[in-house]
C-alpha positions in Angstrom: 46.9 59.8 -24.4 48.3 56.5 -23.1 45.4 56.2 -20.6 42.8 56.8 -23.3 44.5 54.2 -25.6 44.4 51.7 -22.8 40.8 52.5 -22.1 39.9 52.1 -25.8 41.8 48.8 -25.9 40.1 47.5 -22.8 36.6 48.6 -23.9 37.2 47.1 -27.3 38.1 43.8 -25.8 35.1 43.9 -23.6 32.8 44.6 -26.6 34.5 41.8 -28.5 33.9 39.4 -25.6 30.3 40.4 -25.3 29.8 39.9 -29.0 31.5 36.6 -28.8 29.2 35.2 -26.2 26.3 36.7 -28.0 25.2 38.9 -25.1 25.8 42.0 -27.2 24.5 42.3 -30.8 26.4 44.2 -33.5 23.8 47.0 -33.6 24.3 47.6 -29.8 28.0 47.8 -30.3 27.6 50.3 -33.2 25.3 52.4 -31.1 27.7 52.4 -28.2 30.5 53.5 -30.5 28.4 56.2 -32.1 27.4 57.5 -28.6 31.0 57.6 -27.5 32.1 59.4 -30.7 29.3 62.0 -30.3 30.0 62.4 -26.6 33.6 63.4 -27.3 32.3 66.4 -29.3 30.1 67.8 -26.6 30.7 70.0 -23.6 30.3 66.9 -21.5 33.6 65.5 -22.8 35.9 67.2 -20.2 33.7 65.9 -17.4 33.8 62.4 -18.8 37.6 62.7 -19.2 38.0 64.0 -15.7 35.9 61.0 -14.4 38.0 58.5 -16.3 41.2 60.2 -15.1 39.9 59.9 -11.5 39.1 56.2 -11.9 42.5 55.7 -13.5 44.2 57.4 -10.5 42.2 55.3 -8.1 43.1 52.1 -9.9 46.7 53.1 -10.1 46.8 53.5 -6.3 45.6 49.9 -5.7 48.3 47.5 -4.7 47.8 43.7 -4.7 
């Protein structure tokens, strides 16, 4: 749950930034949100979650 909240916050900030610099229009952001919402209700959701967990694990291993 904590990872998904972090991902939502990070992606939300990215969308806000892209809207701010006018690279992304409101309709594009709404379509991305609708796609994500609908994706979470399909059989592809566990695969997407596993992918995000793998990326999170990889990024967690990085040391600077």
